[in-house]
Steps between C-alpha positions, in 0.01 A plus 500: 500500500664208323751455782225445754494124453568214737809404299634856512447491877723194516264201488518285187193276487629332185820399681282344769298311244819380331632377835182304572510349151857380556449353845166323451646172365765494773253562780254241370780241517480521883128418512362172631144370477435691826529836324154599376564841344718612213720810501305820458212460742471729802603222737659157504285196574636188667310183587524468880377143522786310665412131485829390662450714811278432799509859624686725253633832629607773261836665565613823332800731487599822323852621431729697270854470364639810670809679377627192322310666216762776495763241405273366226463854361877556498566163336206541262395147595130455568418130454592385852334744742158348432638161603637658818158631594303180437755280677517736798123484542495119455761465774306726736181294494709181507597610852133450593492158333307623196524400134459785251187520287510829314695823473410860408755760398529876491735676254517877527712728280529858379516412133393154384755322284336179368842335458590553866153408624511179297834405655377567853180305450690213339673469838164480677390232255818292533481492878125437506544200273789367711284531813182362336334834567252681276573861408133582530509877460694821537521871447726695267490869590662779298533811720703788358713689754457228765815312395831604348550423131590133449389395848202304630372334816363155569283337761314174513240311699486124534220278628558142611327225692585291804314231696382656826665243725831538311532878535845605618481797734792436736294324766685171442849648539655383827825512690741244359378535142786493250537787255575381147606764251437469126766690303412770250687664214528863605316793656158370387296823519631670814785725607541668163501857630813425704656277233453766231634776724815301572571336165383757246709773656804295396388279209280516193235231457680336208840487673633144533625440855749219554398439861145405399590360156223699335387849417331712763177480299507119478557467874239756605237384249523131588138381499339465842436123507176327588531235770156353432610176336765437768284569805146395406579124496626536858188692601287225345679253728417724797859502629563876501406709805572843358630677191654846467576680174816706541406844373561844653626459855729205432498152649430603859239766422294272280533177697402683819163562331409133544603474867160534664618449856687777685722241663651388166804643325734412215851368522663550158836351403623768261791279394277209390499610136724689260385859449448575130776703330261786416440562871874495571548757223226722643639474852863560406424783258276682745690404816172375648488327839399137540203612709369729225553236230300246702226756562459601134587200280421129476875423466424202276213334689169542319266303723517349849308191611429418865509123542476248783836334563358158413409628150827681432670224301194447280474870422871535425486196272204644311686831459840351419506634145423846635796467740289585804684522833427508870556863595380510858236411755197638680572553869 
């Protein structure tokens, strides 16, 4: 029967080929001389000869964007979620002291729209270039009936490198260390299930809200920033004892992950910084307790550095333009 074709079943191979054709020049723009394979092979090849390292250790992480994608679907804005994913992964391995080398993406959808796929992948490319990371490979999967029309899912894997004797694993964090918070611009990529439940019951994504001086979409789709270029110079100076990326679980949940000794705890000064307006809107609209807000959201702090007191001034000076603040102490 003529209808018994792959396309009739919902998979358009030509759309896939068109997508690859569009993205090839963008993806190649992220390559360095270390990338030894072009797009289209069955695997990515990367030269693992690290002349500047005595004992290089590879560091990897995998993540997704979560239900922030739902906001992107509603706003029909697809060029930022790829940046969110790359930057999130970069920040995760930065917590181990690692510099990113290459990134691989997964894009899954029910019906492949080359225009949407191109926008998403342009976000991957932009962030990879900003983080000096090669987009070495990926997978675009069209799976009818797996996703609702107009929706897709993303995940990504990053691989980086760190000198063995400079690995950060929490072992250097001690009582008396100062906690320095680096501000962020919004929810990053966490807490969106609660934020959407609260806000989208009352507002539409394109509603302009005076309290936050933006639309709901602009506030919720603010790009998850990379902290690589702020933090790596401090890691190179060997003056940071620990780094936590504030994702799901908030400031306490994530910073507790780098307290290796049972005798240590965190003392957070919740009044040390101004909570971002978007979090105030979420809390007031949903009548959410302070405890729940601190448990779910970053509240405007994207990354926390654990620093010896004698290095505090140097770190704060280096991060002055980022408006970093002392937000507590390890006890």
